[in-house]
N, C-alpha and C positions, 0 to 999 in steps of 0.2 A: 578582445571583442566578445560581446555576449549577445546571444539571440534572446528573444522574449516570446512568451506564450501566455495566453489569457486563462484566468479562472472563468469557467463557463456558466456558472449559475450561483444563486444564493446571495448572501450578504455582500460578498466581495466580487460579484460578477463584473467582468471586464478589467479587473486589476491585472497588471502585467507582472509575471514572474520571470526570473532569469534562468538561462541555461548557458553554461560555459561552452563556447565553440571549441572544436577539436577535442571533445570529451567523449568518453565511452558511454556517458549517461544517455539513456534513450527514454525520455518521458513518454508516458502513455498518450497516444494520439487523442485529440479531442473527440472524434466520433466513437472511439472505444470508451473513453471516459464518460461520455454522455450515455452510452448504452449501459454501462455498469451502474451509474447512478439512477437510470430509469428503472432498473430492476429493484434497487434498494430504497428508492425515493421515499416511501412511506414509513420506513423503519430507521432511517439515519438520524432523524431529530432525537436528541437525547441519548444516543447510543455511544458506546465506547469503541474507538477505532484504532487499529494498529496499521501503520504503513511500514511493512517489513521490507528491507532492501529499498529504503526510501528515496535515494537519489536526490532529485530537486525538491521532493516533498509535495509534488503536484497533486497526487491523489489525496493525501492527508489534508492538505490545505483546502482542497475541494470539499472534503468532509467537514472541516471547520466552517467553511462558507455556508454549508447546508445545515448548520446547527447541531453537529454531533456534540455530545456532552464533554468529551475529552478525546484527544488524539495523541498517540505516541508514535515516534519515528525511530526506527532502528536503521543505522547505516554504519558501514565499516570503515570507509575512507575519510580521512581528516579533511582533505580539500573539498570533498563533496559535502561534508557536514557544514563547512563554512558557507557554501552556496545555499544549502538548505536553511541555515540560520538567517542568511540574508533575505531569502524569500519569506521567511516567517516575519521578519521585521517590516515587510511591505504591508502586512495586514496588522490589525490591532494586536498588541501584545497581551491584552487582558483576556487570556484564554487559557484553559487547563491543557497544557501539552508538555511533553518531555522529548528531548532528543538524546538518544543513547548511541554512543560509539561502541559498537559491538559486532563481532564477526560471528556469523552463524556457521558452525561446523557440526560434524557428527557428534562431537563431545561437548558442545557448548553448555555451559552451566545455566541452571535456572536461577536467576537472580531474584531476590525478593522485591525488587523495585518494579518488576513488570506486573501489570494488572490483568484482569480478565476482560476480554474484548468481545463485543457483539459482532464486529466485522474485522477481518484481517485480510489485508491486500498483499499479495506476493507478486512481484514482477522483477525477478532477478535477471541478470544477463542470460540471454537465451542459451540453451544447450550447455549450461554450466553444472547441472546437477543440483543447483541451489533450491529448486522447488522441492525436491525430495528432502533435502536437509532442512528446509523451512518447515515442511509438514511434520517431520520428525521432531523438530524443536518445539513446535506448537503443541503436539501431543505430549511430549516428555515434560514440558513445563506447564501443561494444563492452562494454556493461554486463552482458549476459546470458551466463551460462556456456554451455558447449557443449550441454548437455541441459536448459538452464534453461526456466522457464515464466513467461510474462507473464500476469497476471490483470487483465483490464480490465473495470471496471464502468461501465455507461452506461445511458441510457434506451433502451428497445427500438427506437425509431425513429431513434436517433442513428447516423449512418453515418460510417465512417472506413475508410481503406485498410489492409487487413491482407494485401495481396498478397505481402509478403516473409515472411509467417508462415503456419504451418499452424494452423488452429483445430481442436483435437482434442476440445474439449468446449465446449458452450454451455448455459447454464442461464438460463431465463426465469422471472422472478418478477414477478407483477403487471405493471408497466410498466418493469421493470428487466431488464437483460441482463448476464450475466457470461460473458465469453469467456476460454478458456484457450488461449494461443497459444505455439507453439514455432517456433524457426527452421526454415526450409525447408532 
């Protein structure tokens, strides 16, 4: 059995995406999704977007709905990629996107197939150390465009090094923290 959740705005507003029940996948809650896109709403149209640790693809699909130029998804788990691709089939397939099966580690290679992104969203499993690995991967592979923004969602008490970035906005919701980071 699968649960469903909605795209909250844009071209595909109201379309239902799927989430596998009894899964470790934790899609970003609608009120946090709305807050994130309120911050970037005037910059998302025509932008390149990366949904790193994509899960269901909800954030990347929300970016598609809001007219991003292209969206790439990186996910490590095969069964999760199947769900992500199923969610992408729910919207028009005539869109520039890629789904990469790729595990982000300390030594992950920089593959030539990755692009430069105006927005990169990171929402890995909480307290896994994957935000740190994701930030290192982004820097090492030069994935963030010159004026690009990294949006990192974590638990409020989860710490990670952001010294190579400037945190220009931080939103706290309940026990969750969303940071908006730019290159220094």
